[in-house]
C-alpha positions in Angstrom: 128.5 55.2 4.1 127.9 53.4 0.8 124.5 52.5 -0.4 125.2 48.8 0.2 126.2 49.5 3.8 123.1 51.7 4.4 121.0 49.0 2.9 122.5 46.4 5.3 122.0 48.6 8.3 118.4 49.2 7.3 117.8 45.5 6.8 119.4 44.7 10.2 117.1 47.2 11.9 114.1 46.0 10.0 114.9 42.4 10.9 115.3 43.4 14.6 112.0 45.2 14.5 110.2 42.2 12.9 111.7 39.9 15.5 110.4 42.2 18.3 107.0 42.3 16.6 106.9 38.5 16.4 107.9 38.2 20.1 105.2 40.7 21.1 102.6 38.9 19.0 103.5 35.6 20.7 103.2 37.2 24.1 99.8 38.7 23.2 98.7 35.3 22.0 99.8 33.7 25.2 98.0 36.4 27.2 94.9 36.0 25.1 94.9 32.2 25.7 95.3 32.8 29.4 92.4 35.2 29.5 90.3 32.8 27.6 91.1 30.0 30.0 90.2 32.3 32.9 86.9 33.2 31.3 86.2 29.5 30.5 86.8 28.6 34.2 84.5 31.4 35.3 81.7 30.3 33.0 82.2 26.7 34.1 82.0 27.8 37.8 78.8 29.8 37.0 77.3 26.8 35.2 78.2 24.5 38.1 76.5 26.9 40.5 73.4 27.0 38.3 73.3 23.2 38.1 73.7 22.9 41.8 70.9 25.4 42.4 68.7 23.4 40.0 69.5 20.1 41.9 68.7 21.8 45.2 65.4 23.1 43.8 64.4 19.7 42.5 65.3 18.1 45.9 63.3 20.8 47.8 60.3 20.0 45.6 60.6 16.3 46.5 62.0 15.2 43.1 64.9 12.8 42.7 67.8 14.8 41.2 69.1 13.7 37.9 72.1 11.4 38.6 74.0 12.6 35.6 73.8 16.2 36.9 74.8 15.1 40.3 77.9 13.3 38.9 78.7 16.4 36.8 78.6 18.7 39.9 80.6 16.2 41.9 83.2 15.9 39.2 83.6 19.6 38.8 83.8 20.2 42.6 86.6 17.6 42.9 88.8 19.5 40.5 
């Protein structure tokens, strides 16, 4: 094999490896985004539970619940 042929083979292999690395990086990024979305939804669910508990506590104490918080919980529970 000549030096030029060896260089071309090496470049083809390297290009293939770089393409594989880029593909894997895109997959990792997509998985990371999915994980962040799952965590965001979990935090939103926890927040909704906390707000709902607060509203129930206010109501149990005879206070009128904040209408903005009531709308927030209703909106989140519809989704």
